[in-house]
mmCIF file of the N, C-alpha and C atoms, coordinates in Angstrom:
data_MODEL
# 
_entry.id   MODEL 
# 
loop_
_atom_site.group_PDB 
_atom_site.id 
_atom_site.type_symbol 
_atom_site.label_atom_id 
_atom_site.label_alt_id 
_atom_site.label_comp_id 
_atom_site.label_asym_id 
_atom_site.label_entity_id 
_atom_site.label_seq_id 
_atom_site.pdbx_PDB_ins_code 
_atom_site.Cartn_x 
_atom_site.Cartn_y 
_atom_site.Cartn_z 
_atom_site.occupancy 
_atom_site.B_iso_or_equiv 
_atom_site.pdbx_formal_charge 
_atom_site.auth_seq_id 
_atom_site.auth_comp_id 
_atom_site.auth_asym_id 
_atom_site.auth_atom_id 
_atom_site.pdbx_PDB_model_num 
ATOM 1   N N  . MET A 1 1  ? -2.904 -1.220  8.258   1.00 0.00 ? 1  MET A N  1 
ATOM 2   C CA . MET A 1 1  ? -2.960 -2.655  8.099   1.00 0.00 ? 1  MET A CA 1 
ATOM 3   C C  . MET A 1 1  ? -3.811 -3.018  6.887   1.00 0.00 ? 1  MET A C  1 
ATOM 4   N N  . ALA A 1 2  ? -4.877 -2.261  6.668   1.00 0.00 ? 2  ALA A N  1 
ATOM 5   C CA . ALA A 1 2  ? -5.758 -2.531  5.526   1.00 0.00 ? 2  ALA A CA 1 
ATOM 6   C C  . ALA A 1 2  ? -5.006 -2.335  4.217   1.00 0.00 ? 2  ALA A C  1 
ATOM 7   N N  . ALA A 1 3  ? -4.167 -1.295  4.129   1.00 0.00 ? 3  ALA A N  1 
ATOM 8   C CA . ALA A 1 3  ? -3.398 -1.039  2.909   1.00 0.00 ? 3  ALA A CA 1 
ATOM 9   C C  . ALA A 1 3  ? -2.426 -2.189  2.636   1.00 0.00 ? 3  ALA A C  1 
ATOM 10  N N  . TYR A 1 4  ? -1.832 -2.734  3.677   1.00 0.00 ? 4  TYR A N  1 
ATOM 11  C CA . TYR A 1 4  ? -0.911 -3.859  3.531   1.00 0.00 ? 4  TYR A CA 1 
ATOM 12  C C  . TYR A 1 4  ? -1.633 -5.103  3.011   1.00 0.00 ? 4  TYR A C  1 
ATOM 13  N N  . ILE A 1 5  ? -2.780 -5.402  3.576   1.00 0.00 ? 5  ILE A N  1 
ATOM 14  C CA . ILE A 1 5  ? -3.538 -6.598  3.179   1.00 0.00 ? 5  ILE A CA 1 
ATOM 15  C C  . ILE A 1 5  ? -4.026 -6.478  1.739   1.00 0.00 ? 5  ILE A C  1 
ATOM 16  N N  . VAL A 1 6  ? -4.565 -5.315  1.383   1.00 0.00 ? 6  VAL A N  1 
ATOM 17  C CA . VAL A 1 6  ? -5.026 -5.106  0.007   1.00 0.00 ? 6  VAL A CA 1 
ATOM 18  C C  . VAL A 1 6  ? -3.843 -5.186  -0.955  1.00 0.00 ? 6  VAL A C  1 
ATOM 19  N N  . GLY A 1 7  ? -2.714 -4.589  -0.582  1.00 0.00 ? 7  GLY A N  1 
ATOM 20  C CA . GLY A 1 7  ? -1.515 -4.655  -1.419  1.00 0.00 ? 7  GLY A CA 1 
ATOM 21  C C  . GLY A 1 7  ? -1.048 -6.078  -1.653  1.00 0.00 ? 7  GLY A C  1 
ATOM 22  N N  . PHE A 1 8  ? -1.097 -6.898  -0.630  1.00 0.00 ? 8  PHE A N  1 
ATOM 23  C CA . PHE A 1 8  ? -0.705 -8.300  -0.774  1.00 0.00 ? 8  PHE A CA 1 
ATOM 24  C C  . PHE A 1 8  ? -1.659 -9.052  -1.697  1.00 0.00 ? 8  PHE A C  1 
ATOM 25  N N  . CYS A 1 9  ? -2.957 -8.824  -1.527  1.00 0.00 ? 9  CYS A N  1 
ATOM 26  C CA . CYS A 1 9  ? -3.942 -9.517  -2.363  1.00 0.00 ? 9  CYS A CA 1 
ATOM 27  C C  . CYS A 1 9  ? -3.814 -9.124  -3.831  1.00 0.00 ? 9  CYS A C  1 
ATOM 28  N N  . VAL A 1 10 ? -3.473 -7.882  -4.086  1.00 0.00 ? 10 VAL A N  1 
ATOM 29  C CA . VAL A 1 10 ? -3.312 -7.420  -5.458  1.00 0.00 ? 10 VAL A CA 1 
ATOM 30  C C  . VAL A 1 10 ? -2.060 -8.035  -6.092  1.00 0.00 ? 10 VAL A C  1 
ATOM 31  N N  . GLN A 1 11 ? -1.080 -8.381  -5.293  1.00 0.00 ? 11 GLN A N  1 
ATOM 32  C CA . GLN A 1 11 ? 0.153  -8.981  -5.789  1.00 0.00 ? 11 GLN A CA 1 
ATOM 33  C C  . GLN A 1 11 ? -0.034 -10.410 -6.311  1.00 0.00 ? 11 GLN A C  1 
ATOM 34  N N  . LEU A 1 12 ? -0.992 -11.132 -5.777  1.00 0.00 ? 12 LEU A N  1 
ATOM 35  C CA . LEU A 1 12 ? -1.128 -12.561 -6.063  1.00 0.00 ? 12 LEU A CA 1 
ATOM 36  C C  . LEU A 1 12 ? -1.178 -12.926 -7.554  1.00 0.00 ? 12 LEU A C  1 
ATOM 37  N N  . PRO A 1 13 ? -1.923 -12.223 -8.403  1.00 0.00 ? 13 PRO A N  1 
ATOM 38  C CA . PRO A 1 13 ? -1.931 -12.609 -9.815  1.00 0.00 ? 13 PRO A CA 1 
ATOM 39  C C  . PRO A 1 13 ? -0.591 -12.404 -10.525 1.00 0.00 ? 13 PRO A C  1 
ATOM 40  N N  . PHE A 1 14 ? 0.287  -11.573 -9.971  1.00 0.00 ? 14 PHE A N  1 
ATOM 41  C CA . PHE A 1 14 ? 1.564  -11.249 -10.609 1.00 0.00 ? 14 PHE A CA 1 
ATOM 42  C C  . PHE A 1 14 ? 2.754  -11.932 -9.945  1.00 0.00 ? 14 PHE A C  1 
ATOM 43  N N  . MET A 1 15 ? 2.502  -12.804 -8.980  1.00 0.00 ? 15 MET A N  1 
ATOM 44  C CA . MET A 1 15 ? 3.537  -13.447 -8.192  1.00 0.00 ? 15 MET A CA 1 
ATOM 45  C C  . MET A 1 15 ? 4.047  -14.712 -8.885  1.00 0.00 ? 15 MET A C  1 
ATOM 46  N N  . SER A 1 16 ? 5.376  -14.868 -8.889  1.00 0.00 ? 16 SER A N  1 
ATOM 47  C CA . SER A 1 16 ? 5.991  -16.050 -9.473  1.00 0.00 ? 16 SER A CA 1 
ATOM 48  C C  . SER A 1 16 ? 7.030  -16.598 -8.502  1.00 0.00 ? 16 SER A C  1 
ATOM 49  N N  . THR A 1 17 ? 6.673  -17.672 -7.807  1.00 0.00 ? 17 THR A N  1 
ATOM 50  C CA . THR A 1 17 ? 7.591  -18.335 -6.889  1.00 0.00 ? 17 THR A CA 1 
ATOM 51  C C  . THR A 1 17 ? 7.654  -19.814 -7.253  1.00 0.00 ? 17 THR A C  1 
ATOM 52  N N  . THR A 1 18 ? 8.469  -20.555 -6.527  1.00 0.00 ? 18 THR A N  1 
ATOM 53  C CA . THR A 1 18 ? 8.545  -21.999 -6.800  1.00 0.00 ? 18 THR A CA 1 
ATOM 54  C C  . THR A 1 18 ? 7.284  -22.718 -6.329  1.00 0.00 ? 18 THR A C  1 
ATOM 55  N N  . ILE A 1 19 ? 6.566  -22.125 -5.369  1.00 0.00 ? 19 ILE A N  1 
ATOM 56  C CA . ILE A 1 19 ? 5.366  -22.749 -4.823  1.00 0.00 ? 19 ILE A CA 1 
ATOM 57  C C  . ILE A 1 19 ? 4.111  -22.302 -5.553  1.00 0.00 ? 19 ILE A C  1 
ATOM 58  N N  . TYR A 1 20 ? 4.060  -21.023 -5.936  1.00 0.00 ? 20 TYR A N  1 
ATOM 59  C CA . TYR A 1 20 ? 2.841  -20.451 -6.517  1.00 0.00 ? 20 TYR A CA 1 
ATOM 60  C C  . TYR A 1 20 ? 3.186  -19.585 -7.723  1.00 0.00 ? 20 TYR A C  1 
ATOM 61  N N  . GLN A 1 21 ? 2.346  -19.674 -8.741  1.00 0.00 ? 21 GLN A N  1 
ATOM 62  C CA . GLN A 1 21 ? 2.494  -18.816 -9.910  1.00 0.00 ? 21 GLN A CA 1 
ATOM 63  C C  . GLN A 1 21 ? 1.134  -18.231 -10.265 1.00 0.00 ? 21 GLN A C  1 
ATOM 64  N N  . GLY A 1 22 ? 1.051  -16.908 -10.269 1.00 0.00 ? 22 GLY A N  1 
ATOM 65  C CA . GLY A 1 22 ? -0.200 -16.227 -10.570 1.00 0.00 ? 22 GLY A CA 1 
ATOM 66  C C  . GLY A 1 22 ? -0.593 -16.378 -12.035 1.00 0.00 ? 22 GLY A C  1 
ATOM 67  N N  . PHE A 1 23 ? -1.856 -16.114 -12.327 1.00 0.00 ? 23 PHE A N  1 
ATOM 68  C CA . PHE A 1 23 ? -2.358 -16.322 -13.686 1.00 0.00 ? 23 PHE A CA 1 
ATOM 69  C C  . PHE A 1 23 ? -1.851 -15.278 -14.685 1.00 0.00 ? 23 PHE A C  1 
ATOM 70  N N  . MET A 1 24 ? -1.280 -14.172 -14.228 1.00 0.00 ? 24 MET A N  1 
ATOM 71  C CA . MET A 1 24 ? -0.754 -13.155 -15.142 1.00 0.00 ? 24 MET A CA 1 
ATOM 72  C C  . MET A 1 24 ? 0.709  -13.394 -15.518 1.00 0.00 ? 24 MET A C  1 
ATOM 73  N N  . VAL A 1 25 ? 1.408  -14.231 -14.791 1.00 0.00 ? 25 VAL A N  1 
ATOM 74  C CA . VAL A 1 25 ? 2.836  -14.462 -15.011 1.00 0.00 ? 25 VAL A CA 1 
ATOM 75  C C  . VAL A 1 25 ? 3.137  -15.013 -16.400 1.00 0.00 ? 25 VAL A C  1 
ATOM 76  N N  . PRO A 1 26 ? 2.399  -15.989 -16.927 1.00 0.00 ? 26 PRO A N  1 
ATOM 77  C CA . PRO A 1 26 ? 2.698  -16.456 -18.290 1.00 0.00 ? 26 PRO A CA 1 
ATOM 78  C C  . PRO A 1 26 ? 2.541  -15.347 -19.342 1.00 0.00 ? 26 PRO A C  1 
ATOM 79  N N  . HIS A 1 27 ? 1.618  -14.427 -19.133 1.00 0.00 ? 27 HIS A N  1 
ATOM 80  C CA . HIS A 1 27 ? 1.425  -13.327 -20.074 1.00 0.00 ? 27 HIS A CA 1 
ATOM 81  C C  . HIS A 1 27 ? 2.568  -12.317 -20.008 1.00 0.00 ? 27 HIS A C  1 
ATOM 82  N N  . LEU A 1 28 ? 3.308  -12.328 -18.905 1.00 0.00 ? 28 LEU A N  1 
ATOM 83  C CA . LEU A 1 28 ? 4.438  -11.417 -18.716 1.00 0.00 ? 28 LEU A CA 1 
ATOM 84  C C  . LEU A 1 28 ? 5.772  -12.083 -19.026 1.00 0.00 ? 28 LEU A C  1 
ATOM 85  N N  . GLY A 1 29 ? 5.745  -13.260 -19.576 1.00 0.00 ? 29 GLY A N  1 
ATOM 86  C CA . GLY A 1 29 ? 6.973  -13.972 -19.913 1.00 0.00 ? 29 GLY A CA 1 
ATOM 87  C C  . GLY A 1 29 ? 7.703  -14.528 -18.709 1.00 0.00 ? 29 GLY A C  1 
ATOM 88  N N  . GLY A 1 30 ? 6.982  -14.784 -17.638 1.00 0.00 ? 30 GLY A N  1 
ATOM 89  C CA . GLY A 1 30 ? 7.577  -15.346 -16.429 1.00 0.00 ? 30 GLY A CA 1 
ATOM 90  C C  . GLY A 1 30 ? 8.109  -14.316 -15.454 1.00 0.00 ? 30 GLY A C  1 
ATOM 91  N N  . ALA A 1 31 ? 7.928  -13.046 -15.747 1.00 0.00 ? 31 ALA A N  1 
ATOM 92  C CA . ALA A 1 31 ? 8.441  -11.987 -14.881 1.00 0.00 ? 31 ALA A CA 1 
ATOM 93  C C  . ALA A 1 31 ? 7.602  -11.867 -13.603 1.00 0.00 ? 31 ALA A C  1 
ATOM 94  N N  . ASP A 1 32 ? 8.285  -11.643 -12.498 1.00 0.00 ? 32 ASP A N  1 
ATOM 95  C CA . ASP A 1 32 ? 7.619  -11.432 -11.208 1.00 0.00 ? 32 ASP A CA 1 
ATOM 96  C C  . ASP A 1 32 ? 7.604  -9.932  -10.924 1.00 0.00 ? 32 ASP A C  1 
ATOM 97  N N  . ILE A 1 33 ? 6.493  -9.289  -11.222 1.00 0.00 ? 33 ILE A N  1 
ATOM 98  C CA . ILE A 1 33 ? 6.368  -7.846  -10.978 1.00 0.00 ? 33 ILE A CA 1 
ATOM 99  C C  . ILE A 1 33 ? 5.431  -7.568  -9.808  1.00 0.00 ? 33 ILE A C  1 
ATOM 100 N N  . SER A 1 34 ? 5.194  -8.566  -8.992  1.00 0.00 ? 34 SER A N  1 
ATOM 101 C CA . SER A 1 34 ? 4.240  -8.421  -7.890  1.00 0.00 ? 34 SER A CA 1 
ATOM 102 C C  . SER A 1 34 ? 4.643  -7.330  -6.912  1.00 0.00 ? 34 SER A C  1 
ATOM 103 N N  . TRP A 1 35 ? 5.932  -7.190  -6.641  1.00 0.00 ? 35 TRP A N  1 
ATOM 104 C CA . TRP A 1 35 ? 6.384  -6.190  -5.692  1.00 0.00 ? 35 TRP A CA 1 
ATOM 105 C C  . TRP A 1 35 ? 6.110  -4.765  -6.181  1.00 0.00 ? 35 TRP A C  1 
ATOM 106 N N  . ILE A 1 36 ? 6.197  -4.551  -7.492  1.00 0.00 ? 36 ILE A N  1 
ATOM 107 C CA . ILE A 1 36 ? 5.919  -3.226  -8.047  1.00 0.00 ? 36 ILE A CA 1 
ATOM 108 C C  . ILE A 1 36 ? 4.436  -2.899  -7.908  1.00 0.00 ? 36 ILE A C  1 
ATOM 109 N N  . ILE A 1 37 ? 3.592  -3.848  -8.277  1.00 0.00 ? 37 ILE A N  1 
ATOM 110 C CA . ILE A 1 37 ? 2.144  -3.663  -8.180  1.00 0.00 ? 37 ILE A CA 1 
ATOM 111 C C  . ILE A 1 37 ? 1.742  -3.445  -6.721  1.00 0.00 ? 37 ILE A C  1 
ATOM 112 N N  . GLY A 1 38 ? 2.259  -4.271  -5.831  1.00 0.00 ? 38 GLY A N  1 
ATOM 113 C CA . GLY A 1 38 ? 1.931  -4.161  -4.411  1.00 0.00 ? 38 GLY A CA 1 
ATOM 114 C C  . GLY A 1 38 ? 2.378  -2.839  -3.811  1.00 0.00 ? 38 GLY A C  1 
ATOM 115 N N  . LEU A 1 39 ? 3.550  -2.364  -4.208  1.00 0.00 ? 39 LEU A N  1 
ATOM 116 C CA . LEU A 1 39 ? 4.057  -1.100  -3.694  1.00 0.00 ? 39 LEU A CA 1 
ATOM 117 C C  . LEU A 1 39 ? 3.185  0.070   -4.141  1.00 0.00 ? 39 LEU A C  1 
ATOM 118 N N  . ILE A 1 40 ? 2.830  0.103   -5.401  1.00 0.00 ? 40 ILE A N  1 
ATOM 119 C CA . ILE A 1 40 ? 2.015  1.198   -5.931  1.00 0.00 ? 40 ILE A CA 1 
ATOM 120 C C  . ILE A 1 40 ? 0.627  1.209   -5.293  1.00 0.00 ? 40 ILE A C  1 
ATOM 121 N N  . VAL A 1 41 ? -0.010 0.043   -5.238  1.00 0.00 ? 41 VAL A N  1 
ATOM 122 C CA . VAL A 1 41 ? -1.374 -0.028  -4.701  1.00 0.00 ? 41 VAL A CA 1 
ATOM 123 C C  . VAL A 1 41 ? -1.404 0.274   -3.209  1.00 0.00 ? 41 VAL A C  1 
ATOM 124 N N  . SER A 1 42 ? -0.518 -0.348  -2.435  1.00 0.00 ? 42 SER A N  1 
ATOM 125 C CA . SER A 1 42 ? -0.553 -0.121  -0.987  1.00 0.00 ? 42 SER A CA 1 
ATOM 126 C C  . SER A 1 42 ? -0.137 1.302   -0.622  1.00 0.00 ? 42 SER A C  1 
ATOM 127 N N  . ALA A 1 43 ? 0.817  1.895   -1.334  1.00 0.00 ? 43 ALA A N  1 
ATOM 128 C CA . ALA A 1 43 ? 1.204  3.282   -1.056  1.00 0.00 ? 43 ALA A CA 1 
ATOM 129 C C  . ALA A 1 43 ? 0.070  4.237   -1.396  1.00 0.00 ? 43 ALA A C  1 
ATOM 130 N N  . GLY A 1 44 ? -0.570 4.029   -2.526  1.00 0.00 ? 44 GLY A N  1 
ATOM 131 C CA . GLY A 1 44 ? -1.694 4.877   -2.910  1.00 0.00 ? 44 GLY A CA 1 
ATOM 132 C C  . GLY A 1 44 ? -2.861 4.756   -1.955  1.00 0.00 ? 44 GLY A C  1 
ATOM 133 N N  . LEU A 1 45 ? -3.177 3.546   -1.560  1.00 0.00 ? 45 LEU A N  1 
ATOM 134 C CA . LEU A 1 45 ? -4.276 3.330   -0.622  1.00 0.00 ? 45 LEU A CA 1 
ATOM 135 C C  . LEU A 1 45 ? -3.950 3.905   0.747   1.00 0.00 ? 45 LEU A C  1 
ATOM 136 N N  . TYR A 1 46 ? -2.723 3.743   1.198   1.00 0.00 ? 46 TYR A N  1 
ATOM 137 C CA . TYR A 1 46 ? -2.319 4.300   2.491   1.00 0.00 ? 46 TYR A CA 1 
ATOM 138 C C  . TYR A 1 46 ? -2.443 5.823   2.475   1.00 0.00 ? 46 TYR A C  1 
ATOM 139 N N  . TYR A 1 47 ? -1.979 6.448   1.405   1.00 0.00 ? 47 TYR A N  1 
ATOM 140 C CA . TYR A 1 47 ? -2.093 7.904   1.287   1.00 0.00 ? 47 TYR A CA 1 
ATOM 141 C C  . TYR A 1 47 ? -3.557 8.329   1.313   1.00 0.00 ? 47 TYR A C  1 
ATOM 142 N N  . TYR A 1 48 ? -4.396 7.631   0.590   1.00 0.00 ? 48 TYR A N  1 
ATOM 143 C CA . TYR A 1 48 ? -5.819 7.960   0.545   1.00 0.00 ? 48 TYR A CA 1 
ATOM 144 C C  . TYR A 1 48 ? -6.466 7.826   1.930   1.00 0.00 ? 48 TYR A C  1 
ATOM 145 N N  . LEU A 1 49 ? -6.093 6.787   2.668   1.00 0.00 ? 49 LEU A N  1 
ATOM 146 C CA . LEU A 1 49 ? -6.703 6.546   3.976   1.00 0.00 ? 49 LEU A CA 1 
ATOM 147 C C  . LEU A 1 49 ? -6.251 7.538   5.049   1.00 0.00 ? 49 LEU A C  1 
ATOM 148 N N  . VAL A 1 50 ? -5.014 8.016   4.980   1.00 0.00 ? 50 VAL A N  1 
ATOM 149 C CA . VAL A 1 50 ? -4.511 8.896   6.033   1.00 0.00 ? 50 VAL A CA 1 
ATOM 150 C C  . VAL A 1 50 ? -4.516 10.370  5.662   1.00 0.00 ? 50 VAL A C  1 
ATOM 151 N N  . ARG A 1 51 ? -4.862 10.737  4.472   1.00 0.00 ? 51 ARG A N  1 
ATOM 152 C CA . ARG A 1 51 ? -4.774 12.139  4.059   1.00 0.00 ? 51 ARG A CA 1 
ATOM 153 C C  . ARG A 1 51 ? -5.678 13.045  4.888   1.00 0.00 ? 51 ARG A C  1 
ATOM 154 N N  . GLY A 1 52 ? -6.845 12.594  5.293   1.00 0.00 ? 52 GLY A N  1 
ATOM 155 C CA . GLY A 1 52 ? -7.730 13.398  6.124   1.00 0.00 ? 52 GLY A CA 1 
ATOM 156 C C  . GLY A 1 52 ? -7.223 13.537  7.549   1.00 0.00 ? 52 GLY A C  1 
ATOM 157 N N  . THR A 1 53 ? -6.570 12.513  8.069   1.00 0.00 ? 53 THR A N  1 
ATOM 158 C CA . THR A 1 53 ? -6.080 12.560  9.446   1.00 0.00 ? 53 THR A CA 1 
ATOM 159 C C  . THR A 1 53 ? -4.902 13.509  9.580   1.00 0.00 ? 53 THR A C  1 
ATOM 160 N N  . VAL A 1 54 ? -4.053 13.545  8.613   1.00 0.00 ? 54 VAL A N  1 
ATOM 161 C CA . VAL A 1 54 ? -2.884 14.420  8.683   1.00 0.00 ? 54 VAL A CA 1 
ATOM 162 C C  . VAL A 1 54 ? -3.321 15.876  8.645   1.00 0.00 ? 54 VAL A C  1 
ATOM 163 N N  . ARG A 1 55 ? -4.276 16.211  7.809   1.00 0.00 ? 55 ARG A N  1 
ATOM 164 C CA . ARG A 1 55 ? -4.751 17.590  7.726   1.00 0.00 ? 55 ARG A CA 1 
ATOM 165 C C  . ARG A 1 55 ? -5.410 18.028  9.027   1.00 0.00 ? 55 ARG A C  1 
ATOM 166 N N  . ARG A 1 56 ? -6.248 17.176  9.612   1.00 0.00 ? 56 ARG A N  1 
ATOM 167 C CA . ARG A 1 56 ? -6.924 17.536  10.856  1.00 0.00 ? 56 ARG A CA 1 
ATOM 168 C C  . ARG A 1 56 ? -5.920 17.698  11.988  1.00 0.00 ? 56 ARG A C  1 
ATOM 169 N N  . THR A 1 57 ? -4.942 16.837  12.057  1.00 0.00 ? 57 THR A N  1 
ATOM 170 C CA . THR A 1 57 ? -3.956 16.900  13.124  1.00 0.00 ? 57 THR A CA 1 
ATOM 171 C C  . THR A 1 57 ? -3.099 18.150  12.983  1.00 0.00 ? 57 THR A C  1 
ATOM 172 N N  . ALA A 1 58 ? -2.692 18.490  11.784  1.00 0.00 ? 58 ALA A N  1 
ATOM 173 C CA . ALA A 1 58 ? -1.846 19.654  11.566  1.00 0.00 ? 58 ALA A CA 1 
ATOM 174 C C  . ALA A 1 58 ? -2.618 20.953  11.795  1.00 0.00 ? 58 ALA A C  1 
ATOM 175 N N  . ALA A 1 59 ? -3.911 20.957  11.598  1.00 0.00 ? 59 ALA A N  1 
ATOM 176 C CA . ALA A 1 59 ? -4.704 22.175  11.742  1.00 0.00 ? 59 ALA A CA 1 
ATOM 177 C C  . ALA A 1 59 ? -5.080 22.474  13.186  1.00 0.00 ? 59 ALA A C  1 
ATOM 178 N N  . GLN A 1 60 ? -4.974 21.508  14.074  1.00 0.00 ? 60 GLN A N  1 
ATOM 179 C CA . GLN A 1 60 ? -5.332 21.719  15.470  1.00 0.00 ? 60 GLN A CA 1 
ATOM 180 C C  . GLN A 1 60 ? -4.253 22.542  16.171  1.00 0.00 ? 60 GLN A C  1 
ATOM 181 N N  . PRO A 1 61 ? -4.646 23.535  16.968  1.00 0.00 ? 61 PRO A N  1 
ATOM 182 C CA . PRO A 1 61 ? -3.645 24.333  17.696  1.00 0.00 ? 61 PRO A CA 1 
ATOM 183 C C  . PRO A 1 61 ? -2.984 23.521  18.801  1.00 0.00 ? 61 PRO A C  1 
ATOM 184 N N  . ALA A 1 62 ? -1.765 23.823  19.068  1.00 0.00 ? 62 ALA A N  1 
ATOM 185 C CA . ALA A 1 62 ? -1.010 23.120  20.109  1.00 0.00 ? 62 ALA A CA 1 
ATOM 186 C C  . ALA A 1 62 ? -1.209 23.837  21.433  1.00 0.00 ? 62 ALA A C  1 
ATOM 187 N N  . SER A 1 63 ? -2.367 23.695  22.036  1.00 0.00 ? 63 SER A N  1 
ATOM 188 C CA . SER A 1 63 ? -2.687 24.406  23.266  1.00 0.00 ? 63 SER A CA 1 
ATOM 189 C C  . SER A 1 63 ? -1.883 23.889  24.447  1.00 0.00 ? 63 SER A C  1 
ATOM 190 N N  . SER A 1 64 ? -1.478 22.639  24.439  1.00 0.00 ? 64 SER A N  1 
ATOM 191 C CA . SER A 1 64 ? -0.721 22.093  25.556  1.00 0.00 ? 64 SER A CA 1 
ATOM 192 C C  . SER A 1 64 ? 0.747  22.489  25.502  1.00 0.00 ? 64 SER A C  1 
ATOM 193 N N  . ALA A 1 65 ? 1.216  23.026  24.375  1.00 0.00 ? 65 ALA A N  1 
ATOM 194 C CA . ALA A 1 65 ? 2.628  23.406  24.238  1.00 0.00 ? 65 ALA A CA 1 
ATOM 195 C C  . ALA A 1 65 ? 2.906  24.752  24.940  1.00 0.00 ? 65 ALA A C  1 
ATOM 196 N N  . VAL A 1 66 ? 1.907  25.586  25.139  1.00 0.00 ? 66 VAL A N  1 
ATOM 197 C CA . VAL A 1 66 ? 2.088  26.889  25.754  1.00 0.00 ? 66 VAL A CA 1 
ATOM 198 C C  . VAL A 1 66 ? 1.911  26.752  27.271  1.00 0.00 ? 66 VAL A C  1 
ATOM 199 N N  . VAL A 1 67 ? 2.918  27.097  28.016  1.00 0.00 ? 67 VAL A N  1 
ATOM 200 C CA . VAL A 1 67 ? 2.878  27.022  29.470  1.00 0.00 ? 67 VAL A CA 1 
ATOM 201 C C  . VAL A 1 67 ? 2.890  28.434  30.020  1.00 0.00 ? 67 VAL A C  1 
ATOM 202 N N  . ASN A 1 68 ? 1.919  28.793  30.847  1.00 0.00 ? 68 ASN A N  1 
ATOM 203 C CA . ASN A 1 68 ? 1.875  30.138  31.447  1.00 0.00 ? 68 ASN A CA 1 
ATOM 204 C C  . ASN A 1 68 ? 2.451  30.139  32.832  1.00 0.00 ? 68 ASN A C  1 
# 
C-alpha cells in the first residue's frame, strides 16, 4: 500500500487532466507522463520493500510439507 501511495504522489507533478495540471506539464509540452513515472517509482519501491521477505520465506524449510 505504501508503494502505491508514494507512486501516486510522485505522479502529481506530471499529471495532465481537465481538472488538474501538474507544474511539470508545461515543460513537457503538455504531455501526460504521470503513469510512466508512477509505474517506475512504485515498482521499484515495491521491489525494495519486499526483497527481504521473499528471501526469508524461500529459505525457510517446509517442515509441515513432510508427513510421517
